PyMOL CGO cylinders between C-alpha atoms (Angstrom):
from pymol import cmd
from pymol.cgo import CYLINDER

trace = [
    CYLINDER, 149.37, 160.02, 32.04, 150.82, 159.35, 28.57, 0.3, 1, 1, 1, 1, 1, 1,
    CYLINDER, 150.82, 159.35, 28.57, 153.49, 157.06, 30.07, 0.3, 1, 1, 1, 1, 1, 1,
    CYLINDER, 153.49, 157.06, 30.07, 151.01, 155.04, 32.06, 0.3, 1, 1, 1, 1, 1, 1,
    CYLINDER, 151.01, 155.04, 32.06, 151.16, 156.94, 35.35, 0.3, 1, 1, 1, 1, 1, 1,
    CYLINDER, 151.16, 156.94, 35.35, 148.01, 156.58, 37.37, 0.3, 1, 1, 1, 1, 1, 1,
    CYLINDER, 148.01, 156.58, 37.37, 146.53, 159.10, 39.76, 0.3, 1, 1, 1, 1, 1, 1,
    CYLINDER, 146.53, 159.10, 39.76, 148.17, 157.44, 42.78, 0.3, 1, 1, 1, 1, 1, 1,
    CYLINDER, 148.17, 157.44, 42.78, 151.68, 157.83, 41.33, 0.3, 1, 1, 1, 1, 1, 1,
    CYLINDER, 151.68, 157.83, 41.33, 152.19, 154.15, 40.52, 0.3, 1, 1, 1, 1, 1, 1,
    CYLINDER, 152.19, 154.15, 40.52, 153.60, 153.94, 37.03, 0.3, 1, 1, 1, 1, 1, 1,
    CYLINDER, 153.60, 153.94, 37.03, 153.35, 151.36, 34.33, 0.3, 1, 1, 1, 1, 1, 1,
    CYLINDER, 153.35, 151.36, 34.33, 156.64, 149.93, 35.57, 0.3, 1, 1, 1, 1, 1, 1,
    CYLINDER, 156.64, 149.93, 35.57, 157.03, 148.99, 39.20, 0.3, 1, 1, 1, 1, 1, 1,
    CYLINDER, 157.03, 148.99, 39.20, 160.74, 149.63, 39.71, 0.3, 1, 1, 1, 1, 1, 1,
    CYLINDER, 160.74, 149.63, 39.71, 160.79, 147.47, 42.83, 0.3, 1, 1, 1, 1, 1, 1,
    CYLINDER, 160.79, 147.47, 42.83, 159.87, 144.49, 40.66, 0.3, 1, 1, 1, 1, 1, 1,
    CYLINDER, 159.87, 144.49, 40.66, 162.68, 144.95, 38.13, 0.3, 1, 1, 1, 1, 1, 1,
    CYLINDER, 162.68, 144.95, 38.13, 165.57, 142.50, 37.99, 0.3, 1, 1, 1, 1, 1, 1,
    CYLINDER, 165.57, 142.50, 37.99, 168.94, 143.97, 37.03, 0.3, 1, 1, 1, 1, 1, 1,
    CYLINDER, 168.94, 143.97, 37.03, 171.03, 141.67, 34.84, 0.3, 1, 1, 1, 1, 1, 1,
    CYLINDER, 171.03, 141.67, 34.84, 174.81, 141.38, 35.15, 0.3, 1, 1, 1, 1, 1, 1,
    CYLINDER, 174.81, 141.38, 35.15, 176.74, 139.62, 32.41, 0.3, 1, 1, 1, 1, 1, 1,
    CYLINDER, 176.74, 139.62, 32.41, 180.30, 138.70, 31.51, 0.3, 1, 1, 1, 1, 1, 1,
    CYLINDER, 180.30, 138.70, 31.51, 182.35, 139.88, 28.58, 0.3, 1, 1, 1, 1, 1, 1,
    CYLINDER, 182.35, 139.88, 28.58, 185.94, 138.95, 27.68, 0.3, 1, 1, 1, 1, 1, 1,
    CYLINDER, 185.94, 138.95, 27.68, 186.42, 136.00, 30.05, 0.3, 1, 1, 1, 1, 1, 1,
    CYLINDER, 186.42, 136.00, 30.05, 188.37, 134.09, 27.42, 0.3, 1, 1, 1, 1, 1, 1,
    CYLINDER, 188.37, 134.09, 27.42, 190.76, 137.02, 26.95, 0.3, 1, 1, 1, 1, 1, 1,
    CYLINDER, 190.76, 137.02, 26.95, 191.31, 137.54, 30.68, 0.3, 1, 1, 1, 1, 1, 1,
    CYLINDER, 191.31, 137.54, 30.68, 192.28, 133.89, 31.03, 0.3, 1, 1, 1, 1, 1, 1,
    CYLINDER, 192.28, 133.89, 31.03, 194.59, 134.23, 28.05, 0.3, 1, 1, 1, 1, 1, 1,
    CYLINDER, 194.59, 134.23, 28.05, 196.32, 137.25, 29.60, 0.3, 1, 1, 1, 1, 1, 1,
    CYLINDER, 196.32, 137.25, 29.60, 196.69, 135.47, 32.96, 0.3, 1, 1, 1, 1, 1, 1,
    CYLINDER, 196.69, 135.47, 32.96, 197.60, 131.94, 31.77, 0.3, 1, 1, 1, 1, 1, 1,
    CYLINDER, 197.60, 131.94, 31.77, 198.87, 132.44, 28.24, 0.3, 1, 1, 1, 1, 1, 1,
    CYLINDER, 198.87, 132.44, 28.24, 196.26, 130.02, 26.89, 0.3, 1, 1, 1, 1, 1, 1,
    CYLINDER, 196.26, 130.02, 26.89, 192.59, 130.33, 26.03, 0.3, 1, 1, 1, 1, 1, 1,
    CYLINDER, 192.59, 130.33, 26.03, 189.85, 128.48, 27.93, 0.3, 1, 1, 1, 1, 1, 1,
    CYLINDER, 189.85, 128.48, 27.93, 189.48, 125.72, 25.37, 0.3, 1, 1, 1, 1, 1, 1,
    CYLINDER, 189.48, 125.72, 25.37, 193.20, 125.03, 25.10, 0.3, 1, 1, 1, 1, 1, 1,
    CYLINDER, 193.20, 125.03, 25.10, 194.02, 123.95, 28.64, 0.3, 1, 1, 1, 1, 1, 1,
    CYLINDER, 194.02, 123.95, 28.64, 192.39, 122.38, 31.72, 0.3, 1, 1, 1, 1, 1, 1,
    CYLINDER, 192.39, 122.38, 31.72, 194.19, 124.84, 34.00, 0.3, 1, 1, 1, 1, 1, 1,
    CYLINDER, 194.19, 124.84, 34.00, 192.76, 127.73, 31.99, 0.3, 1, 1, 1, 1, 1, 1,
    CYLINDER, 192.76, 127.73, 31.99, 189.28, 126.21, 32.33, 0.3, 1, 1, 1, 1, 1, 1,
    CYLINDER, 189.28, 126.21, 32.33, 189.68, 125.96, 36.11, 0.3, 1, 1, 1, 1, 1, 1,
    CYLINDER, 189.68, 125.96, 36.11, 190.79, 129.61, 36.29, 0.3, 1, 1, 1, 1, 1, 1,
    CYLINDER, 190.79, 129.61, 36.29, 187.83, 130.70, 34.17, 0.3, 1, 1, 1, 1, 1, 1,
    CYLINDER, 187.83, 130.70, 34.17, 185.43, 128.74, 36.38, 0.3, 1, 1, 1, 1, 1, 1,
    CYLINDER, 185.43, 128.74, 36.38, 186.95, 130.30, 39.51, 0.3, 1, 1, 1, 1, 1, 1,
    CYLINDER, 186.95, 130.30, 39.51, 186.47, 133.78, 38.00, 0.3, 1, 1, 1, 1, 1, 1,
    CYLINDER, 186.47, 133.78, 38.00, 182.85, 133.08, 37.05, 0.3, 1, 1, 1, 1, 1, 1,
    CYLINDER, 182.85, 133.08, 37.05, 182.14, 131.53, 40.47, 0.3, 1, 1, 1, 1, 1, 1,
    CYLINDER, 182.14, 131.53, 40.47, 183.60, 134.57, 42.21, 0.3, 1, 1, 1, 1, 1, 1,
    CYLINDER, 183.60, 134.57, 42.21, 181.45, 136.90, 40.09, 0.3, 1, 1, 1, 1, 1, 1,
    CYLINDER, 181.45, 136.90, 40.09, 178.35, 134.77, 40.73, 0.3, 1, 1, 1, 1, 1, 1,
    CYLINDER, 178.35, 134.77, 40.73, 178.77, 134.95, 44.51, 0.3, 1, 1, 1, 1, 1, 1,
    CYLINDER, 178.77, 134.95, 44.51, 179.72, 138.66, 44.46, 0.3, 1, 1, 1, 1, 1, 1,
    CYLINDER, 179.72, 138.66, 44.46, 176.54, 139.47, 42.54, 0.3, 1, 1, 1, 1, 1, 1,
    CYLINDER, 176.54, 139.47, 42.54, 174.49, 137.50, 45.08, 0.3, 1, 1, 1, 1, 1, 1,
    CYLINDER, 174.49, 137.50, 45.08, 176.28, 139.23, 47.96, 0.3, 1, 1, 1, 1, 1, 1,
    CYLINDER, 176.28, 139.23, 47.96, 175.77, 142.72, 46.56, 0.3, 1, 1, 1, 1, 1, 1,
    CYLINDER, 175.77, 142.72, 46.56, 172.12, 142.00, 45.78, 0.3, 1, 1, 1, 1, 1, 1,
    CYLINDER, 172.12, 142.00, 45.78, 171.49, 140.96, 49.38, 0.3, 1, 1, 1, 1, 1, 1,
    CYLINDER, 171.49, 140.96, 49.38, 173.55, 143.84, 50.79, 0.3, 1, 1, 1, 1, 1, 1,
    CYLINDER, 173.55, 143.84, 50.79, 171.66, 146.52, 48.86, 0.3, 1, 1, 1, 1, 1, 1,
    CYLINDER, 171.66, 146.52, 48.86, 168.25, 144.86, 48.72, 0.3, 1, 1, 1, 1, 1, 1,
    CYLINDER, 168.25, 144.86, 48.72, 168.24, 144.71, 44.92, 0.3, 1, 1, 1, 1, 1, 1,
    CYLINDER, 168.24, 144.71, 44.92, 167.13, 141.98, 42.58, 0.3, 1, 1, 1, 1, 1, 1,
    CYLINDER, 167.13, 141.98, 42.58, 170.22, 141.22, 40.55, 0.3, 1, 1, 1, 1, 1, 1,
    CYLINDER, 170.22, 141.22, 40.55, 170.67, 138.19, 38.30, 0.3, 1, 1, 1, 1, 1, 1,
    CYLINDER, 170.67, 138.19, 38.30, 173.96, 136.87, 36.92, 0.3, 1, 1, 1, 1, 1, 1,
    CYLINDER, 173.96, 136.87, 36.92, 173.02, 135.94, 33.36, 0.3, 1, 1, 1, 1, 1, 1,
    CYLINDER, 173.02, 135.94, 33.36, 174.46, 134.94, 30.04, 0.3, 1, 1, 1, 1, 1, 1,
    CYLINDER, 174.46, 134.94, 30.04, 173.42, 137.95, 28.00, 0.3, 1, 1, 1, 1, 1, 1,
    CYLINDER, 173.42, 137.95, 28.00, 173.98, 138.39, 24.26, 0.3, 1, 1, 1, 1, 1, 1,
    CYLINDER, 173.98, 138.39, 24.26, 176.66, 141.06, 24.44, 0.3, 1, 1, 1, 1, 1, 1,
    CYLINDER, 176.66, 141.06, 24.44, 178.05, 141.55, 20.95, 0.3, 1, 1, 1, 1, 1, 1,
    CYLINDER, 178.05, 141.55, 20.95, 177.71, 145.34, 21.16, 0.3, 1, 1, 1, 1, 1, 1,
    CYLINDER, 177.71, 145.34, 21.16, 179.23, 145.43, 24.65, 0.3, 1, 1, 1, 1, 1, 1,
    CYLINDER, 179.23, 145.43, 24.65, 182.13, 143.24, 23.52, 0.3, 1, 1, 1, 1, 1, 1,
    CYLINDER, 182.13, 143.24, 23.52, 182.89, 145.60, 20.63, 0.3, 1, 1, 1, 1, 1, 1,
    CYLINDER, 182.89, 145.60, 20.63, 182.61, 148.65, 22.90, 0.3, 1, 1, 1, 1, 1, 1,
    CYLINDER, 182.61, 148.65, 22.90, 184.88, 147.15, 25.58, 0.3, 1, 1, 1, 1, 1, 1,
    CYLINDER, 184.88, 147.15, 25.58, 187.38, 146.13, 22.90, 0.3, 1, 1, 1, 1, 1, 1,
    CYLINDER, 187.38, 146.13, 22.90, 187.57, 149.72, 21.69, 0.3, 1, 1, 1, 1, 1, 1,
    CYLINDER, 187.57, 149.72, 21.69, 187.80, 151.24, 25.19, 0.3, 1, 1, 1, 1, 1, 1,
    CYLINDER, 187.80, 151.24, 25.19, 190.38, 148.76, 26.53, 0.3, 1, 1, 1, 1, 1, 1,
    CYLINDER, 190.38, 148.76, 26.53, 192.43, 149.10, 23.36, 0.3, 1, 1, 1, 1, 1, 1,
    CYLINDER, 192.43, 149.10, 23.36, 192.68, 152.83, 24.02, 0.3, 1, 1, 1, 1, 1, 1,
    CYLINDER, 192.68, 152.83, 24.02, 193.39, 152.58, 27.75, 0.3, 1, 1, 1, 1, 1, 1,
    CYLINDER, 193.39, 152.58, 27.75, 195.58, 149.50, 28.21, 0.3, 1, 1, 1, 1, 1, 1,
    CYLINDER, 195.58, 149.50, 28.21, 198.65, 148.84, 26.03, 0.3, 1, 1, 1, 1, 1, 1,
    CYLINDER, 198.65, 148.84, 26.03, 198.83, 145.18, 27.10, 0.3, 1, 1, 1, 1, 1, 1,
    CYLINDER, 198.83, 145.18, 27.10, 195.23, 144.60, 26.06, 0.3, 1, 1, 1, 1, 1, 1,
    CYLINDER, 195.23, 144.60, 26.06, 195.74, 146.53, 22.82, 0.3, 1, 1, 1, 1, 1, 1,
    CYLINDER, 195.74, 146.53, 22.82, 198.28, 144.00, 21.52, 0.3, 1, 1, 1, 1, 1, 1,
    CYLINDER, 198.28, 144.00, 21.52, 196.10, 141.04, 22.41, 0.3, 1, 1, 1, 1, 1, 1,
    CYLINDER, 196.10, 141.04, 22.41, 192.95, 142.57, 20.96, 0.3, 1, 1, 1, 1, 1, 1,
    CYLINDER, 192.95, 142.57, 20.96, 194.68, 143.45, 17.69, 0.3, 1, 1, 1, 1, 1, 1,
    CYLINDER, 194.68, 143.45, 17.69, 195.92, 139.86, 17.44, 0.3, 1, 1, 1, 1, 1, 1,
    CYLINDER, 195.92, 139.86, 17.44, 192.59, 138.14, 18.11, 0.3, 1, 1, 1, 1, 1, 1,
    CYLINDER, 192.59, 138.14, 18.11, 190.15, 140.77, 16.87, 0.3, 1, 1, 1, 1, 1, 1,
    CYLINDER, 190.15, 140.77, 16.87, 188.20, 141.55, 20.04, 0.3, 1, 1, 1, 1, 1, 1,
    CYLINDER, 188.20, 141.55, 20.04, 186.56, 140.13, 23.12, 0.3, 1, 1, 1, 1, 1, 1,
    CYLINDER, 186.56, 140.13, 23.12, 184.36, 137.07, 23.17, 0.3, 1, 1, 1, 1, 1, 1,
    CYLINDER, 184.36, 137.07, 23.17, 180.96, 137.53, 24.73, 0.3, 1, 1, 1, 1, 1, 1,
    CYLINDER, 180.96, 137.53, 24.73, 179.96, 135.84, 27.95, 0.3, 1, 1, 1, 1, 1, 1,
    CYLINDER, 179.96, 135.84, 27.95, 181.55, 132.57, 28.98, 0.3, 1, 1, 1, 1, 1, 1,
    CYLINDER, 181.55, 132.57, 28.98, 181.85, 131.36, 25.41, 0.3, 1, 1, 1, 1, 1, 1,
    CYLINDER, 181.85, 131.36, 25.41, 185.06, 130.13, 23.83, 0.3, 1, 1, 1, 1, 1, 1,
    CYLINDER, 185.06, 130.13, 23.83, 186.57, 131.54, 20.67, 0.3, 1, 1, 1, 1, 1, 1,
    CYLINDER, 186.57, 131.54, 20.67, 185.61, 129.41, 17.70, 0.3, 1, 1, 1, 1, 1, 1,
    CYLINDER, 185.61, 129.41, 17.70, 188.40, 128.42, 15.38, 0.3, 1, 1, 1, 1, 1, 1,
    CYLINDER, 188.40, 128.42, 15.38, 189.22, 125.79, 12.80, 0.3, 1, 1, 1, 1, 1, 1,
    CYLINDER, 189.22, 125.79, 12.80, 191.31, 123.94, 15.40, 0.3, 1, 1, 1, 1, 1, 1,
    CYLINDER, 191.31, 123.94, 15.40, 188.55, 123.19, 17.90, 0.3, 1, 1, 1, 1, 1, 1,
    CYLINDER, 188.55, 123.19, 17.90, 185.62, 120.83, 17.55, 0.3, 1, 1, 1, 1, 1, 1,
    CYLINDER, 185.62, 120.83, 17.55, 182.08, 122.24, 18.06, 0.3, 1, 1, 1, 1, 1, 1,
    CYLINDER, 182.08, 122.24, 18.06, 181.10, 119.50, 20.52, 0.3, 1, 1, 1, 1, 1, 1,
    CYLINDER, 181.10, 119.50, 20.52, 184.22, 120.13, 22.63, 0.3, 1, 1, 1, 1, 1, 1,
    CYLINDER, 184.22, 120.13, 22.63, 183.60, 123.87, 22.68, 0.3, 1, 1, 1, 1, 1, 1,
    CYLINDER, 183.60, 123.87, 22.68, 180.03, 123.42, 23.91, 0.3, 1, 1, 1, 1, 1, 1,
    CYLINDER, 180.03, 123.42, 23.91, 181.17, 120.81, 26.47, 0.3, 1, 1, 1, 1, 1, 1,
    CYLINDER, 181.17, 120.81, 26.47, 183.65, 123.31, 27.95, 0.3, 1, 1, 1, 1, 1, 1,
    CYLINDER, 183.65, 123.31, 27.95, 181.05, 126.09, 27.98, 0.3, 1, 1, 1, 1, 1, 1,
    CYLINDER, 181.05, 126.09, 27.98, 178.60, 123.74, 29.70, 0.3, 1, 1, 1, 1, 1, 1,
    CYLINDER, 178.60, 123.74, 29.70, 180.74, 123.88, 32.85, 0.3, 1, 1, 1, 1, 1, 1,
    CYLINDER, 180.74, 123.88, 32.85, 179.75, 127.53, 33.30, 0.3, 1, 1, 1, 1, 1, 1,
    CYLINDER, 179.75, 127.53, 33.30, 176.07, 127.14, 32.53, 0.3, 1, 1, 1, 1, 1, 1,
    CYLINDER, 176.07, 127.14, 32.53, 175.13, 125.94, 36.02, 0.3, 1, 1, 1, 1, 1, 1,
    CYLINDER, 175.13, 125.94, 36.02, 175.92, 129.40, 37.41, 0.3, 1, 1, 1, 1, 1, 1,
    CYLINDER, 175.92, 129.40, 37.41, 173.74, 131.27, 34.94, 0.3, 1, 1, 1, 1, 1, 1,
    CYLINDER, 173.74, 131.27, 34.94, 169.97, 130.83, 34.81, 0.3, 1, 1, 1, 1, 1, 1,
    CYLINDER, 169.97, 130.83, 34.81, 169.69, 132.17, 31.27, 0.3, 1, 1, 1, 1, 1, 1,
    CYLINDER, 169.69, 132.17, 31.27, 172.40, 129.88, 29.97, 0.3, 1, 1, 1, 1, 1, 1,
    CYLINDER, 172.40, 129.88, 29.97, 172.73, 129.48, 26.23, 0.3, 1, 1, 1, 1, 1, 1,
    CYLINDER, 172.73, 129.48, 26.23, 175.07, 127.51, 24.06, 0.3, 1, 1, 1, 1, 1, 1,
    CYLINDER, 175.07, 127.51, 24.06, 176.48, 129.34, 21.05, 0.3, 1, 1, 1, 1, 1, 1,
    CYLINDER, 176.48, 129.34, 21.05, 177.40, 127.65, 17.82, 0.3, 1, 1, 1, 1, 1, 1,
    CYLINDER, 177.40, 127.65, 17.82, 179.65, 130.07, 15.95, 0.3, 1, 1, 1, 1, 1, 1,
    CYLINDER, 179.65, 130.07, 15.95, 179.74, 130.38, 12.14, 0.3, 1, 1, 1, 1, 1, 1,
    CYLINDER, 179.74, 130.38, 12.14, 183.19, 128.75, 12.06, 0.3, 1, 1, 1, 1, 1, 1,
    CYLINDER, 183.19, 128.75, 12.06, 181.70, 125.68, 13.76, 0.3, 1, 1, 1, 1, 1, 1,
    CYLINDER, 181.70, 125.68, 13.76, 178.38, 125.65, 11.94, 0.3, 1, 1, 1, 1, 1, 1,
    CYLINDER, 178.38, 125.65, 11.94, 180.09, 125.59, 8.56, 0.3, 1, 1, 1, 1, 1, 1,
    CYLINDER, 180.09, 125.59, 8.56, 181.88, 122.34, 9.47, 0.3, 1, 1, 1, 1, 1, 1,
    CYLINDER, 181.88, 122.34, 9.47, 178.75, 120.46, 10.61, 0.3, 1, 1, 1, 1, 1, 1,
    CYLINDER, 178.75, 120.46, 10.61, 176.47, 118.42, 8.42, 0.3, 1, 1, 1, 1, 1, 1,
    CYLINDER, 176.47, 118.42, 8.42, 172.73, 118.50, 9.09, 0.3, 1, 1, 1, 1, 1, 1,
    CYLINDER, 172.73, 118.50, 9.09, 172.89, 115.13, 10.89, 0.3, 1, 1, 1, 1, 1, 1,
    CYLINDER, 172.89, 115.13, 10.89, 175.88, 116.23, 13.01, 0.3, 1, 1, 1, 1, 1, 1,
    CYLINDER, 175.88, 116.23, 13.01, 174.02, 119.43, 13.98, 0.3, 1, 1, 1, 1, 1, 1,
    CYLINDER, 174.02, 119.43, 13.98, 170.98, 117.36, 14.95, 0.3, 1, 1, 1, 1, 1, 1,
    CYLINDER, 170.98, 117.36, 14.95, 173.16, 115.03, 17.09, 0.3, 1, 1, 1, 1, 1, 1,
    CYLINDER, 173.16, 115.03, 17.09, 174.72, 118.06, 18.77, 0.3, 1, 1, 1, 1, 1, 1,
    CYLINDER, 174.72, 118.06, 18.77, 171.26, 119.46, 19.53, 0.3, 1, 1, 1, 1, 1, 1,
    CYLINDER, 171.26, 119.46, 19.53, 170.12, 116.13, 20.99, 0.3, 1, 1, 1, 1, 1, 1,
    CYLINDER, 170.12, 116.13, 20.99, 173.21, 115.89, 23.19, 0.3, 1, 1, 1, 1, 1, 1,
    CYLINDER, 173.21, 115.89, 23.19, 172.81, 119.49, 24.30, 0.3, 1, 1, 1, 1, 1, 1,
    CYLINDER, 172.81, 119.49, 24.30, 169.17, 118.98, 25.27, 0.3, 1, 1, 1, 1, 1, 1,
    CYLINDER, 169.17, 118.98, 25.27, 169.91, 115.89, 27.35, 0.3, 1, 1, 1, 1, 1, 1,
    CYLINDER, 169.91, 115.89, 27.35, 173.28, 116.75, 28.91, 0.3, 1, 1, 1, 1, 1, 1,
    CYLINDER, 173.28, 116.75, 28.91, 173.17, 120.51, 29.41, 0.3, 1, 1, 1, 1, 1, 1,
    CYLINDER, 173.17, 120.51, 29.41, 171.21, 122.99, 31.51, 0.3, 1, 1, 1, 1, 1, 1,
    CYLINDER, 171.21, 122.99, 31.51, 171.34, 125.42, 28.57, 0.3, 1, 1, 1, 1, 1, 1,
    CYLINDER, 171.34, 125.42, 28.57, 167.88, 126.67, 27.76, 0.3, 1, 1, 1, 1, 1, 1,
    CYLINDER, 167.88, 126.67, 27.76, 168.71, 127.72, 24.24, 0.3, 1, 1, 1, 1, 1, 1,
    CYLINDER, 168.71, 127.72, 24.24, 171.16, 127.18, 21.41, 0.3, 1, 1, 1, 1, 1, 1,
    CYLINDER, 171.16, 127.18, 21.41, 172.21, 130.16, 19.33, 0.3, 1, 1, 1, 1, 1, 1,
    CYLINDER, 172.21, 130.16, 19.33, 173.30, 129.17, 15.85, 0.3, 1, 1, 1, 1, 1, 1,
    CYLINDER, 173.30, 129.17, 15.85, 174.98, 132.02, 14.03, 0.3, 1, 1, 1, 1, 1, 1,
]
cmd.load_cgo(trace, "trace")
């Protein structure tokens, strides 16, 4: 009764109505291990990343239909998961350990690694390719990018994002 259970056994949460979210973590690093370049650095790496995300999107749909579950492929904020997977993979896989020590950990979702070399608008344009597969798409403006933008440039980026992208939100860190 304290948890909201009624006399007929129906609880406060109807488990049949829940949607299970599946997200991505470390896509940029997988592409780097397979192609030797990060997503933002090469068109071939972008195509590989898109093929991986497309495969995951359709597998999630297939498994949801197969098991009668409501599963959504979403762009979840996964900073904690990225740190946890970095630690676990660093312990289990020597090849990943070297990469993770070099770059400092996994990127979350389908987002590119921000650096001084890349331009914020280009990074969001590359990420935009993946946003059509994820209903909760969000564009992320990393601190390294934000620091290089003036207020007017940030406003222009927001305008472009709202007109050219299916992203529902912009995360500015």
